[in-house]
C-alpha positions as CSV (number, residue, x, y, z in Angstrom):
1,M,21.1,-9.5,-37.7
2,I,19.1,-12.5,-37.6
3,V,15.9,-12.8,-36.6
4,L,14.8,-16.1,-34.7
5,D,10.8,-16.5,-35.0
6,D,9.6,-18.9,-32.5
7,G,6.3,-19.7,-33.4
8,S,4.5,-15.6,-34.2
9,R,1.1,-15.5,-35.8
10,D,1.5,-11.8,-36.8
11,E,3.3,-10.2,-39.8
12,T,7.3,-10.9,-38.5
13,E,8.0,-12.3,-41.7
14,Q,6.8,-10.1,-44.2
15,V,8.5,-7.1,-42.0
16,V,11.7,-8.6,-41.5
17,R,11.8,-9.9,-45.7
18,S,10.8,-6.7,-46.5
19,F,13.1,-4.2,-44.3
20,T,15.8,-2.8,-46.1
21,G,17.8,-0.7,-42.9
22,L,20.4,-3.4,-42.6
23,A,20.8,-7.0,-43.8
24,C,18.6,-9.5,-41.9
25,E,18.3,-13.3,-41.9
26,F,14.8,-14.8,-41.0
27,V,14.8,-17.8,-39.3
28,K,11.6,-20.0,-38.3
29,N,12.1,-22.6,-35.8
30,P,10.5,-25.9,-36.8
31,S,8.0,-25.9,-33.8
32,D,7.6,-23.6,-31.0
33,F,10.9,-23.9,-28.9
34,G,10.0,-21.8,-26.0
35,L,11.7,-19.0,-24.6
36,F,15.0,-20.4,-23.2
37,Q,15.4,-23.3,-25.7
38,N,15.4,-20.4,-28.1
39,F,17.8,-18.5,-26.5
40,N,19.8,-21.5,-26.8
41,R,19.3,-21.6,-30.3
42,C,21.0,-18.0,-30.1
43,L,23.6,-19.4,-28.4
44,D,24.4,-22.0,-31.3
45,L,25.7,-18.9,-33.6
46,A,28.0,-17.8,-31.3
47,P,31.2,-19.2,-33.6
48,E,29.9,-17.1,-36.2
49,T,30.3,-13.6,-34.4
50,E,32.6,-11.8,-32.4
51,F,30.0,-10.5,-30.3
52,L,26.2,-12.0,-29.7
53,H,23.5,-9.8,-28.1
54,I,20.3,-11.1,-27.7
55,L,17.8,-8.6,-27.9
56,H,13.7,-8.9,-27.5
57,A,11.3,-7.7,-30.1
58,D,10.1,-5.4,-27.0
59,D,12.9,-4.0,-26.1
60,V,15.3,-0.6,-27.9
61,I,19.3,0.2,-27.3
62,K,20.4,3.4,-27.7
63,P,22.3,4.8,-30.8
64,E,25.7,4.4,-28.6
65,F,25.3,0.7,-27.0
66,Y,27.4,-1.0,-29.6
67,E,30.0,1.5,-29.8
68,V,30.6,1.9,-26.1
69,M,30.1,-1.7,-24.9
70,T,32.5,-3.3,-28.0
71,G,35.0,-0.8,-27.0
72,L,35.3,-1.6,-23.3
73,L,35.2,-5.4,-23.8
74,R,37.8,-5.2,-26.5
75,E,40.0,-3.3,-24.1
76,G,38.7,-5.6,-21.1
77,V,39.8,-8.7,-23.6
78,E,43.2,-7.3,-24.4
79,K,44.0,-7.1,-20.4
80,S,42.5,-10.5,-20.1
81,L,44.8,-11.9,-22.7
82,E,48.0,-10.1,-21.2
83,A,47.0,-12.3,-18.0
84,G,47.1,-15.5,-19.5
85,D,43.5,-16.0,-20.7
86,G,43.3,-17.4,-24.6
87,T,39.6,-17.8,-24.7
88,G,39.1,-13.9,-25.6
89,R,35.4,-14.4,-23.9
90,A,33.9,-11.3,-22.1
91,I,30.7,-9.8,-20.4
92,G,29.6,-6.7,-20.2
93,W,25.6,-5.0,-19.3
94,C,24.9,-1.6,-19.1
95,L,22.1,0.3,-17.1
96,D,18.8,-0.1,-18.5
97,E,15.8,2.9,-18.6
98,R,12.6,1.4,-17.6
99,M,9.4,2.3,-19.7
100,D,6.0,1.5,-20.1
101,E,4.1,0.4,-23.3
102,N,3.5,3.6,-24.0
103,D,7.0,4.5,-24.1
104,Q,6.7,6.9,-20.9
105,H,9.8,6.7,-18.5
106,L,9.1,4.8,-15.5
107,N,13.0,4.7,-13.6
108,F,16.1,3.3,-14.3
109,S,17.6,-0.1,-13.1
110,G,20.8,1.7,-11.2
111,K,22.6,5.0,-10.6
112,P,23.6,6.4,-14.0
113,D,26.7,8.3,-13.2
114,G,28.9,6.9,-16.1
115,R,31.2,4.7,-13.8
116,V,32.9,1.9,-15.6
117,E,33.3,-1.2,-13.3
118,H,36.0,-3.9,-13.7
119,L,34.3,-7.0,-12.0
120,G,36.7,-9.9,-10.5
121,R,35.0,-13.2,-10.4
122,D,33.9,-13.5,-7.3
123,E,32.5,-9.8,-6.7
124,F,30.6,-10.6,-10.0
125,L,29.6,-14.2,-8.9
126,R,28.4,-12.3,-5.4
127,R,26.3,-9.8,-7.6
128,K,24.7,-12.7,-9.5
129,A,23.9,-14.9,-6.3
130,E,22.2,-11.7,-5.0
131,I,20.3,-11.3,-8.4
132,G,21.4,-8.1,-9.3
133,N,19.7,-6.4,-12.2
134,Q,21.0,-7.4,-15.4
135,A,18.8,-7.0,-18.6
136,F,18.9,-8.9,-21.7
137,C,18.8,-5.6,-23.7
138,S,21.5,-4.4,-22.0
139,T,24.0,-7.2,-22.1
140,L,26.7,-8.3,-24.5
141,L,28.4,-11.3,-24.9
142,R,32.0,-11.4,-26.3
143,T,32.1,-14.6,-28.0
144,N,35.5,-14.4,-30.0
145,Y,33.9,-17.0,-32.6
146,K,34.2,-19.6,-30.3
147,P,31.2,-22.0,-28.5
148,V,30.3,-20.7,-25.7
149,P,30.7,-22.4,-22.6
150,C,27.2,-22.9,-21.0
151,R,23.8,-23.0,-21.8
152,F,20.1,-21.4,-20.4
153,P,18.6,-23.6,-18.3
154,L,15.3,-25.1,-19.1
155,D,13.9,-25.8,-15.4
156,Y,13.9,-21.8,-14.6
157,P,11.0,-20.2,-16.4
158,I,11.7,-16.9,-15.1
159,L,15.5,-16.8,-13.9
160,G,17.4,-18.8,-16.5
161,D,19.1,-15.9,-17.6
162,M,20.7,-14.9,-14.1
163,V,21.9,-18.9,-13.9
164,F,23.4,-18.4,-17.4
165,W,24.9,-15.0,-17.0
166,A,26.6,-16.2,-13.8
167,A,27.6,-19.5,-15.5
168,F,29.1,-17.6,-18.8
169,G,30.4,-14.8,-16.5
170,A,32.7,-17.7,-14.4
171,E,34.3,-18.5,-17.5
172,C,35.3,-14.9,-18.5
173,R,38.4,-12.9,-17.4
174,S,36.7,-9.5,-18.5
175,R,33.3,-8.6,-16.4
176,I,32.4,-5.4,-17.2
177,H,29.4,-3.2,-16.1
178,V,28.9,0.0,-17.5
179,R,26.7,2.6,-15.2
180,R,24.9,4.2,-18.2
181,A,21.5,3.9,-19.7
182,L,22.4,2.4,-22.9
183,A,19.2,0.4,-23.4
184,C,15.6,0.6,-22.6
185,Y,13.5,-2.4,-20.9
186,R,10.0,-1.9,-21.7
187,W,7.4,-2.9,-19.0
188,H,3.8,-3.9,-20.2
189,G,1.0,-6.5,-19.1
190,N,2.3,-9.1,-21.3
191,N,6.1,-9.3,-20.5
192,E,7.0,-13.0,-20.4
193,T,8.3,-12.8,-16.9
194,L,4.4,-11.7,-15.7
195,V,3.3,-14.9,-18.3
196,R,5.3,-17.5,-16.1
197,A,4.9,-16.0,-12.6
198,P,1.9,-17.4,-11.3
199,T,3.8,-20.7,-9.9
200,I,5.0,-20.6,-6.4
201,Q,7.6,-22.8,-7.9
202,S,9.1,-20.2,-10.0
203,L,8.3,-16.9,-8.6
204,I,10.0,-18.1,-5.0
205,F,11.7,-21.5,-5.0
206,D,13.3,-21.0,-8.3
207,E,14.4,-17.5,-7.3
208,W,16.0,-19.2,-3.6
209,R,17.4,-21.9,-6.0
210,T,19.2,-19.5,-8.1
211,M,20.9,-17.8,-5.1
212,Q,22.3,-21.0,-4.1
213,V,23.7,-22.1,-7.5
214,N,25.3,-18.7,-8.4
215,E,26.7,-18.5,-4.7
216,A,27.8,-22.1,-5.1
217,L,30.1,-21.1,-8.2
218,R,31.9,-18.6,-5.9
219,E,33.7,-22.3,-4.5
220,R,34.2,-20.3,-1.1
221,G,32.2,-20.8,2.0
222,G,30.0,-17.7,2.5
223,G,29.5,-18.4,6.6
224,W,26.1,-17.9,8.0
225,L,26.4,-14.0,8.1
226,R,26.5,-14.3,4.1
227,I,23.8,-16.9,4.3
228,M,21.6,-14.7,6.5
229,K,22.4,-11.6,3.8
230,L,20.9,-13.8,0.7
231,K,17.6,-14.9,3.1
232,G,17.3,-11.3,4.1
233,L,17.2,-10.4,0.2
234,M,15.0,-13.2,-0.5
235,A,12.2,-11.8,2.0
236,V,12.5,-8.2,0.4
237,R,12.3,-9.7,-2.7
238,S,9.5,-11.9,-1.6
239,G,7.5,-9.2,0.3
240,I,7.5,-6.7,-2.6
241,K,6.4,-9.7,-5.1
242,A,3.5,-10.2,-2.1
243,K,2.6,-6.8,-1.8
244,R,2.4,-6.1,-5.7
245,V,0.2,-8.9,-6.1
246,R,-1.9,-8.2,-3.5
247,Q,-2.4,-4.5,-4.8
248,N,-3.4,-6.4,-8.0
249,G,-6.2,-8.0,-6.4
250,N,-5.1,-11.7,-5.6
251,I,-5.1,-11.8,-2.1
252,E,-5.1,-16.0,-1.9
253,Y,-1.9,-15.7,-4.2
254,S,-0.1,-13.5,-2.3
255,R,-0.8,-15.1,0.9
256,E,0.9,-18.3,-0.8
257,I,3.9,-15.9,-1.6
258,V,4.1,-15.2,2.0
259,R,4.0,-18.7,3.6
260,A,6.4,-19.8,0.9
261,A,8.9,-17.2,1.3
262,R,8.7,-17.3,5.6
263,G,8.9,-21.0,5.1
264,L,12.2,-20.6,3.3
265,V,13.8,-17.6,5.1
266,G,11.9,-18.0,8.5
267,L,9.8,-15.3,11.0
268,P,12.3,-13.0,12.1
269,L,14.0,-12.4,8.8
270,W,10.7,-12.2,7.1
271,L,9.4,-9.6,8.9
272,C,12.2,-7.5,8.7
273,G,12.1,-8.0,5.3
274,L,8.4,-6.8,5.1
275,L,9.8,-3.5,7.1
276,L,12.2,-2.6,4.6
277,V,9.6,-3.1,1.7
278,E,7.4,-0.3,3.4
279,A,10.0,2.0,4.0
280,R,11.5,1.3,0.2
281,D,7.9,1.9,-0.9
282,I,7.5,5.2,0.8
283,C,10.9,6.5,0.1
284,L,10.6,6.0,-3.8
285,F,7.2,6.2,-4.2
286,T,5.7,8.9,-2.1
287,I,8.0,10.9,-1.1
288,L,10.3,10.4,-4.4
289,R,7.4,10.0,-6.7
290,R,9.2,7.4,-8.6
291,K,6.8,6.0,-11.4
292,R,6.0,2.1,-11.7
293,H,4.4,-0.3,-14.0
294,A,1.1,-1.5,-12.2
295,K,1.4,-5.2,-13.3
296,N,5.5,-5.3,-12.5
297,I,5.2,-7.2,-9.4
298,Y,8.8,-7.3,-9.3
299,G,10.3,-3.5,-8.5
């Protein structure tokens, strides 16, 4: 394990250097690289390892994560090599259990029914264009001792990972989704996504740009129905954000979100999206009594 310290002011270095549970290498960046530039520093290590896992300091993986994920990725790579792909690259991700700062369960990122999905390139990219959930802690890359073919973009403060997963997965023959909650994603009031959320550009316009960039990787015209679906998803996702921001007391910013999103998707789709948001909230949080973090404006 390599611990990359991007300008911490706590006792991270002392903890790492004194830890004896497994071999750890401590690397302190010469300056504060920032979120995605630091992740690109992680990608520099790809040629040194068969598997690369970027794990944030506040997230958790289950004891069986590596056993399950490496086994499935190796199996998928063997099939891809038989099909003529000589890179040996693969991407796999599982469901994640969301928990709060007190380790209390909130919900799962999907239905943990145990199924394993082997996705073709187009289906994978279709989901990435729709910004289907894929957390860092749940994602394992098989780099196979080779440099990665892409980098995290630095002009997406929040969604750079969604752009990267799509670009990396487009270069793989094996893309595996494991419907088991083998990782835990921690929601708290200081999540990086919340810290970087205050601008309309990063919260709304970058999200639509992510959808378009990932959809373009499919290299096929989706037609007007596909465009309407993406805009409809954008309306729902933005409607959730506007409602959560309003619930947290920031009325003016909620109005900004509404104006920006409505301008992107049009009034009819925006109104349909709001109806779906209200129906979803009633079903999940009133009828089913699902817990959610009050500060999470995304869920």
